[in-house]
Each structure stands twice: as C-alpha cells, then as structure tokens.
N, CA, C and O of each residue as an XYZ file, in Angstrom:
524
protein
N       6.290     11.181     12.731
C       5.434     10.329     11.937
C       4.229     11.142     11.470
O       3.690     11.957     12.218
N       3.820     10.913     10.245
C       2.638     11.548      9.682
C       1.634     10.478      9.287
O       1.995      9.332      9.017
N       0.367     10.874      9.258
C      -0.694      9.952      8.875
C      -1.349     10.436      7.606
O      -1.660     11.618      7.456
N      -1.557      9.494      6.682
C      -2.283      9.751      5.440
C      -3.617      9.020      5.530
O      -3.665      7.842      5.885
N      -4.687      9.717      5.212
C      -6.015      9.087      5.155
C      -6.266      8.597      3.739
O      -5.978      9.280      2.757
N      -6.823      7.370      3.668
C      -7.137      6.765      2.369
C      -8.584      6.274      2.442
O      -8.945      5.480      3.311
N      -9.399      6.765      1.510
C     -10.794      6.313      1.410
C     -10.884      5.396      0.201
O     -10.619      5.819     -0.924
N     -11.249      4.163      0.427
C     -11.360      3.213     -0.682
C     -12.824      3.112     -1.129
O     -13.750      3.395     -0.370
N     -12.991      2.703     -2.376
C     -14.332      2.655     -2.974
C     -14.806      1.259     -3.340
O     -15.987      1.045     -3.612
N     -13.868      0.302     -3.344
C     -14.203     -1.052     -3.788
C     -13.670     -2.067     -2.781
O     -12.838     -1.748     -1.932
N     -14.172     -3.302     -2.896
C     -13.724     -4.358     -2.002
C     -12.218     -4.569     -2.130
O     -11.514     -4.672     -1.125
N     -11.727     -4.634     -3.369
C     -10.288     -4.779     -3.628
C      -9.873     -3.651     -4.545
O     -10.483     -3.422     -5.590
N      -8.831     -2.951     -4.145
C      -8.434     -1.748     -4.892
C      -6.981     -1.400     -4.581
O      -6.543     -1.541     -3.439
N      -6.241     -0.953     -5.569
C      -4.894     -0.410     -5.365
C      -4.966      1.103     -5.608
O      -5.451      1.549     -6.648
N      -4.486      1.874     -4.652
C      -4.509      3.330     -4.767
C      -3.065      3.836     -4.697
O      -2.336      3.546     -3.748
N      -2.675      4.586     -5.705
C      -1.333      5.173     -5.754
C      -1.259      6.304     -4.725
O      -1.955      7.311     -4.858
N      -0.418      6.141     -3.704
C      -0.275      7.139     -2.658
C       1.089      7.827     -2.705
O       1.473      8.511     -1.757
N       1.816      7.647     -3.799
C       3.159      8.200     -3.915
C       3.195      9.718     -3.702
O       4.072     10.221     -3.001
N       2.259     10.440     -4.296
C       2.253     11.892     -4.162
C       2.050     12.312     -2.707
O       2.650     13.285     -2.250
N       1.201     11.574     -1.978
C       0.978     11.891     -0.575
C       2.216     11.599      0.268
O       2.534     12.341      1.198
N       2.917     10.504     -0.067
C       4.158     10.184      0.644
C       5.195     11.269      0.351
O       5.921     11.697      1.248
N       5.261     11.707     -0.897
C       6.193     12.778     -1.267
C       5.886     14.068     -0.518
O       6.808     14.780     -0.122
N       4.614     14.383     -0.316
C       4.234     15.569      0.460
C       4.803     15.494      1.866
O       5.333     16.479      2.378
N       4.695     14.324      2.493
C       5.240     14.134      3.825
C       6.755     14.331      3.810
O       7.305     15.027      4.663
N       7.425     13.713      2.834
C       8.873     13.837      2.713
C       9.292     15.302      2.568
O      10.172     15.762      3.296
N       8.684     16.032      1.648
C       9.093     17.409      1.385
C       8.845     18.305      2.594
O       9.580     19.268      2.812
N       7.828     18.000      3.370
C       7.539     18.763      4.579
C       8.662     18.636      5.605
O       8.912     19.568      6.369
N       9.331     17.503      5.624
C      10.392     17.286      6.614
C      11.684     18.000      6.249
O      12.461     18.358      7.135
N      11.925     18.210      4.973
C      13.172     18.828      4.544
C      14.360     17.856      4.564
O      15.490     18.262      4.296
N      14.118     16.598      4.872
C      15.203     15.617      4.921
C      15.657     15.302      3.498
O      14.841     15.069      2.606
N      16.970     15.298      3.308
C      17.554     15.099      1.982
C      17.998     13.651      1.741
O      17.904     13.149      0.621
N      18.474     12.993      2.781
C      18.953     11.612      2.660
C      18.485     10.802      3.859
O      18.492     11.286      4.990
N      18.077      9.558      3.599
C      17.613      8.705      4.685
C      16.735      7.597      4.144
O      16.947      7.077      3.049
N      15.736      7.250      4.952
C      14.774      6.221      4.552
C      13.364      6.661      4.913
O      13.148      7.422      5.856
N      12.422      6.164      4.142
C      11.007      6.426      4.349
C      10.308      5.099      4.505
O      10.388      4.241      3.626
N       9.623      4.923      5.616
C       8.825      3.716      5.824
C       7.352      4.096      5.699
O       6.887      5.061      6.306
N       6.631      3.314      4.897
C       5.197      3.489      4.678
C       4.528      2.255      5.264
O       4.822      1.135      4.846
N       3.627      2.446      6.233
C       3.047      1.335      6.992
C       1.548      1.539      7.136
O       1.087      2.656      7.373
N       0.793      0.469      6.992
C      -0.635      0.534      7.276
C      -0.953     -0.395      8.457
O      -0.512     -1.544      8.479
N      -1.726      0.108      9.444
C      -2.025     -0.665     10.639
C      -3.290     -1.518     10.522
O      -3.981     -1.745     11.515
N      -3.589     -1.984      9.318
C      -4.810     -2.749      9.102
C      -4.465     -4.176      8.690
O      -3.550     -4.396      7.897
N      -5.201     -5.142      9.232
C      -4.903     -6.559      8.944
C      -5.586     -7.057      7.671
O      -5.437     -8.223      7.306
N      -6.321     -6.197      7.003
C      -6.944     -6.583      5.735
C      -6.566     -5.623      4.613
O      -7.324     -5.431      3.662
N      -5.392     -5.028      4.735
C      -4.872     -4.097      3.727
C      -3.376     -4.314      3.618
O      -2.795     -5.069      4.397
N      -2.754     -3.659      2.662
C      -1.322     -3.819      2.484
C      -0.703     -2.605      1.800
O      -1.397     -1.670      1.399
N       0.595     -2.646      1.682
C       1.375     -1.626      0.962
C       2.284     -2.386     -0.004
O       2.892     -3.392      0.363
N       2.369     -1.894     -1.241
C       3.268     -2.507     -2.206
C       3.838     -1.440     -3.121
O       3.309     -0.332     -3.209
N       4.917     -1.783     -3.798
C       5.502     -0.925     -4.830
C       5.408     -1.684     -6.137
O       5.819     -2.840     -6.242
N       4.849     -0.997     -7.144
C       4.743     -1.637     -8.461
C       4.571     -0.578     -9.527
O       4.687      0.616     -9.252
N       4.295     -1.014    -10.745
C       4.227     -0.122    -11.888
C       3.064      0.855    -11.797
O       1.952      0.496    -11.411
N       3.355      2.109    -12.168
C       2.336      3.145    -12.138
C       1.899      3.608    -13.530
O       0.908      4.329    -13.648
N       2.612      3.212    -14.576
C       2.355      3.743    -15.920
C       1.125      3.134    -16.580
O       0.403      3.827    -17.297
N       0.881      1.868    -16.352
C      -0.228      1.179    -17.004
C      -1.212      0.716    -15.917
O      -0.874     -0.147    -15.107
N      -2.431      1.285    -15.897
C      -3.412      0.881    -14.890
C      -3.837     -0.580    -14.976
O      -4.453     -1.109    -14.052
N      -3.503     -1.232    -16.097
C      -3.803     -2.657    -16.201
C      -2.935     -3.507    -15.255
O      -3.331     -4.610    -14.879
N      -1.765     -3.002    -14.874
C      -0.895     -3.780    -13.992
C      -1.570     -4.016    -12.637
O      -1.698     -5.170    -12.229
N      -2.010     -2.961    -11.915
C      -2.731     -3.230    -10.662
C      -3.988     -4.070    -10.862
O      -4.304     -4.928    -10.038
N      -4.698     -3.824    -11.950
C      -5.907     -4.638    -12.225
C      -5.562     -6.109    -12.407
O      -6.261     -6.993    -11.910
N      -4.463     -6.358    -13.134
C      -4.015     -7.757    -13.331
C      -3.586     -8.388    -12.006
O      -3.868     -9.562    -11.765
N      -2.919     -7.636    -11.159
C      -2.492     -8.154     -9.855
C      -3.740     -8.530     -9.036
O      -3.798     -9.603     -8.435
N      -4.713     -7.649     -9.024
C      -5.960     -7.908     -8.290
C      -6.640     -9.163     -8.845
O      -7.077    -10.025     -8.082
N      -6.727     -9.262    -10.149
C      -7.368    -10.410    -10.802
C      -6.660    -11.722    -10.460
O      -7.318    -12.711    -10.135
N      -5.354    -11.738    -10.529
C      -4.606    -12.969    -10.287
C      -4.586    -13.353     -8.810
O      -4.634    -14.539     -8.484
N      -4.515    -12.365     -7.908
C      -4.558    -12.722     -6.479
C      -5.929    -13.242     -6.083
O      -6.040    -14.026     -5.140
N      -6.981    -12.818     -6.789
C      -8.323    -13.352     -6.526
C      -8.383    -14.827     -6.895
O      -9.109    -15.596     -6.266
N      -7.620    -15.227     -7.918
C      -7.565    -16.650     -8.300
C      -6.793    -17.462     -7.250
O      -7.181    -18.577     -6.900
N      -5.709    -16.887     -6.764
C      -4.877    -17.571     -5.771
C      -5.559    -17.661     -4.420
O      -5.484    -18.683     -3.738
N      -6.236    -16.564     -4.037
C      -6.933    -16.488     -2.751
C      -8.374    -16.057     -3.012
O      -8.679    -14.866     -2.939
N      -9.266    -16.999     -3.316
C     -10.657    -16.651     -3.623
C     -11.387    -16.125     -2.391
O     -11.036    -16.450     -1.257
N     -12.412    -15.306     -2.636
C     -13.184    -14.724     -1.528
C     -13.830    -15.783     -0.648
O     -13.837    -15.653      0.577
N     -14.368    -16.819     -1.255
C     -15.079    -17.840     -0.497
C     -14.451    -19.210     -0.797
O     -14.664    -19.797     -1.858
N     -13.691    -19.682      0.152
C     -13.062    -20.991     -0.022
C     -13.250    -21.855      1.227
O     -12.414    -22.695      1.561
N     -14.368    -21.620      1.896
C     -14.666    -22.428      3.078
C     -13.802    -22.072      4.273
O     -13.496    -22.938      5.092
N     -13.403    -20.804      4.387
C     -12.563    -20.354      5.500
C     -13.317    -20.478      6.831
O     -14.544    -20.377      6.857
N     -12.608    -20.692      7.907
C     -13.202    -20.838      9.232
C     -13.524    -19.504      9.906
O     -14.418    -19.438     10.750
N     -12.814    -18.456      9.545
C     -12.981    -17.135     10.181
C     -14.415    -16.657      9.990
O     -14.878    -16.540      8.856
N     -15.126    -16.380     11.081
C     -16.551    -16.093     11.017
C     -16.886    -14.734     10.419
O     -18.022    -14.535      9.986
N     -15.958    -13.798     10.375
C     -16.255    -12.482      9.823
C     -16.391    -12.504      8.299
O     -16.912    -11.555      7.713
N     -15.932    -13.565      7.660
C     -16.083    -13.694      6.222
C     -15.049    -12.925      5.401
O     -15.233    -12.736      4.198
N     -13.975    -12.485      6.031
C     -12.962    -11.732      5.293
C     -11.569    -12.369      5.361
O     -10.551    -11.679      5.305
N     -11.551    -13.694      5.483
C     -10.262    -14.391      5.539
C      -9.403    -14.138      4.321
O      -8.185    -14.006      4.442
N     -10.011    -14.069      3.150
C      -9.244    -13.818      1.937
C      -8.482    -12.484      2.068
O      -7.332    -12.385      1.640
N      -9.111    -11.482      2.647
C      -8.462    -10.183      2.830
C      -7.275    -10.297      3.801
O      -6.227     -9.692      3.573
N      -7.439    -11.060      4.863
C      -6.340    -11.264      5.814
C      -5.165    -11.986      5.137
O      -4.005    -11.636      5.353
N      -5.474    -12.975      4.334
C      -4.425    -13.737      3.659
C      -3.683    -12.848      2.666
O      -2.453    -12.866      2.621
N      -4.412    -12.074      1.874
C      -3.785    -11.164      0.914
C      -2.915    -10.126      1.619
O      -1.830     -9.789      1.145
N      -3.396     -9.626      2.743
C      -2.602     -8.666      3.518
C      -1.276     -9.269      3.937
O      -0.236     -8.615      3.870
N      -1.319    -10.522      4.371
C      -0.067    -11.187      4.772
C       0.847    -11.431      3.582
O       2.067    -11.336      3.709
N       0.275    -11.743      2.436
C       1.101    -11.986      1.240
C       1.773    -10.701      0.753
O       2.941    -10.726      0.365
N       1.054     -9.592      0.769
C       1.615     -8.328      0.297
C       2.471     -7.651      1.364
O       3.482     -7.024      1.046
N       2.075     -7.777      2.608
C       2.778     -7.109      3.692
C       2.160     -5.754      3.989
O       1.445     -5.181      3.166
N       2.452     -5.254      5.187
C       1.838     -4.014      5.649
C       2.757     -2.800      5.515
O       2.384     -1.697      5.916
N       3.969     -2.992      4.949
C       4.863     -1.838      4.849
C       5.850     -1.992      3.709
O       6.095     -3.084      3.196
N       6.415     -0.830      3.328
C       7.517     -0.769      2.377
C       8.485      0.306      2.882
O       8.073      1.282      3.508
N       9.751      0.114      2.604
C      10.773      1.102      2.943
C      11.443      1.558      1.647
O      11.826      0.743      0.808
N      11.577      2.873      1.505
C      12.158      3.458      0.301
C      13.332      4.339      0.719
O      13.234      5.099      1.682
N      14.428      4.232     -0.003
C      15.608      5.075      0.234
C      15.280      6.498     -0.229
O      14.599      6.706     -1.233
N      15.786      7.467      0.539
C      15.671      8.882      0.163
C      17.073      9.369     -0.189
O      18.017      9.196      0.583
N      17.194      9.981     -1.369
C      18.475     10.561     -1.769
C      18.211     11.915     -2.445
O      17.362     12.025     -3.329
N      18.940     12.919     -2.019
C      18.794     14.277     -2.555
C      17.343     14.756     -2.474
O      16.853     15.419     -3.388
N      16.665     14.421     -1.390
C      15.307     14.891     -1.151
C      14.220     14.184     -1.943
O      13.071     14.627     -1.961
N      14.581     13.074     -2.606
C      13.600     12.346     -3.423
C      13.519     10.886     -3.029
O      14.506     10.284     -2.607
N      12.325     10.323     -3.173
C      12.168      8.882     -3.004
C      12.875      8.205     -4.167
O      12.667      8.584     -5.319
N      13.694      7.227     -3.888
C      14.450      6.528     -4.921
C      13.606      5.388     -5.494
O      13.896      4.210     -5.283
N      12.585      5.759     -6.202
C      11.735      4.801     -6.898
C      12.177      4.723     -8.339
O      12.671      5.702     -8.899
N      12.000      3.559     -8.943
C      12.312      3.392    -10.358
C      11.376      4.227    -11.220
O      10.360      4.730    -10.740
N      11.720      4.369    -12.478
C      10.974      5.209    -13.415
C       9.476      4.925    -13.386
O       8.669      5.854    -13.402
N       9.105      3.658    -13.343
C       7.695      3.289    -13.433
C       7.103      2.885    -12.099
O       5.971      2.401    -12.059
N       7.831      3.069    -10.995
C       7.351      2.604     -9.701
C       6.549      3.644     -8.940
O       6.825      4.842     -9.005
N       5.548      3.155     -8.216
C       4.772      3.956     -7.273
C       4.519      3.134     -6.033
O       4.626      1.908     -6.039
N       4.179      3.840     -4.966
C       3.764      3.193     -3.706
C       2.240      3.099     -3.742
O       1.543      4.094     -3.942
N       1.748      1.891     -3.544
C       0.295      1.661     -3.586
C      -0.220      1.212     -2.227
O       0.405      0.400     -1.543
N      -1.373      1.757     -1.851
C      -2.153      1.211     -0.745
C      -3.031      0.129     -1.356
O      -3.689      0.365     -2.370
N      -3.048     -1.047     -0.754
C      -3.806     -2.187     -1.268
C      -4.986     -2.471     -0.347
O      -4.803     -2.895      0.794
N      -6.174     -2.240     -0.839
C      -7.393     -2.545     -0.090
C      -7.850     -3.944     -0.461
O      -7.936     -4.293     -1.638
N      -8.144     -4.749      0.572
C      -8.635     -6.104      0.338
C      -9.982     -6.379      1.016
O     -10.532     -7.472      0.883
N     -10.519     -5.380      1.751
C     -11.756     -5.588      2.509
C     -12.573     -4.294      2.539
O     -13.100     -3.910      3.583
N     -12.671     -3.637      1.402
C     -13.340     -2.347      1.355
C     -14.804     -2.462      0.949
O     -15.379     -3.545      0.840
N     -15.369     -1.282      0.734
C     -14.773      0.032      0.904
C     -14.685      0.429      2.375
O     -15.523      0.067      3.201
N     -13.629      1.192      2.661
C     -13.364      1.628      4.044
C     -12.599      2.936      4.057
O     -12.062      3.384      3.044
N     -12.567      3.534      5.243
C     -11.652      4.644      5.512
C     -10.447      4.039      6.197
O     -10.579      3.370      7.222
N      -9.282      4.270      5.642
C      -8.046      3.640      6.121
C      -7.005      4.696      6.468
O      -7.146      5.872      6.131
N      -5.964      4.249      7.144
C      -4.854      5.151      7.424
C      -3.528      4.488      7.059
O      -3.374      3.267      7.090
N      -2.597      5.345      6.717
C      -1.234      4.942      6.400
C      -0.316      5.842      7.193
O      -0.485      7.062      7.213
N       0.650      5.235      7.842
C       1.619      6.027      8.612
C       2.931      6.094      7.830
O       3.395      5.094      7.281
N       3.513      7.282      7.791
C       4.752      7.514      7.079
C       5.786      8.035      8.077
O       5.548      9.022      8.774
N       6.914      7.374      8.137
C       8.008      7.777      9.033
C       9.245      8.036      8.194
O       9.711      7.151      7.476
N       9.772      9.230      8.279
C      10.977      9.632      7.556
C      12.116      9.714      8.555
O      12.003     10.379      9.585
N      13.211      9.037      8.249
C      14.380      9.061      9.113
C      15.580      9.539      8.298
O      15.935      8.920      7.294
N      16.191     10.615      8.717
C      17.364     11.150      8.030
C      18.633     10.432      8.453
O      18.734      9.883      9.550
N      19.597     10.458      7.545
C      20.856      9.875      7.954
C      21.738      9.456      6.817
O      22.836      8.947      7.043
C-alpha cells in the first residue's frame, strides 16, 4: 500500500489525483489487476468523473451544495454535518481495473479526491493487487 498526500485549499474542492495514482501503479510494475483508491477521512471522498472540462467538478460541487446545504439545522456540534453527508454520498473509495499496466479509465475519466471540510492536509491510500 502507498500513501498519497493531498493538500486542499478550499472548503469544498475536487482534486484530480490520477497522475499520482498512476505513479504508484507504475512503481509496482503490475500489468494486470485492480487498484483501490481509499481515503480514511469521514468528511472527504473519492470519485471518478470527467477531467476534460473543469466546469464538471464545479457543477457537481454547486449542485451537491443545493442538495446538502452547509447549514440546515444539523445536530452535530462540530458544524460539519454537510461534509459527513457528502462523504457518505460520494463514498470513500473507488476501484479501477488495471490492464497492460494502465488504469482502465474512460477517455475523459479521472480519479478525484473530494474535499468537503477543508482546507486540510489529507491522505489517500492506494493498494494495487495483481492477478
């Protein structure tokens, strides 16, 4: 398992970490298998989505803020319930097939770290399994 450090700059932010995941993959030399990308934070997530147009992540952030507003009378005293809810909606991991030494992502797909309670220093764990 390898760890990727992610430094976020905003309260809510999507950061493309595909190149960092690829670095981990290439270091292993594994040609076929699966790659799991996981974040151990309850106010963050991992997702796969379009990388070509930066408006796509911005639109996702905008629309999830409408669905899960920052202040909606939540009971959680830390004041970050919206971040916890968004983390549960997006999930904390993604699994990608590896074939011929490459992540099998679609033409426009990237792996994104999703910050919902930033800015913070975060970590992402990457596990590559051959087979």
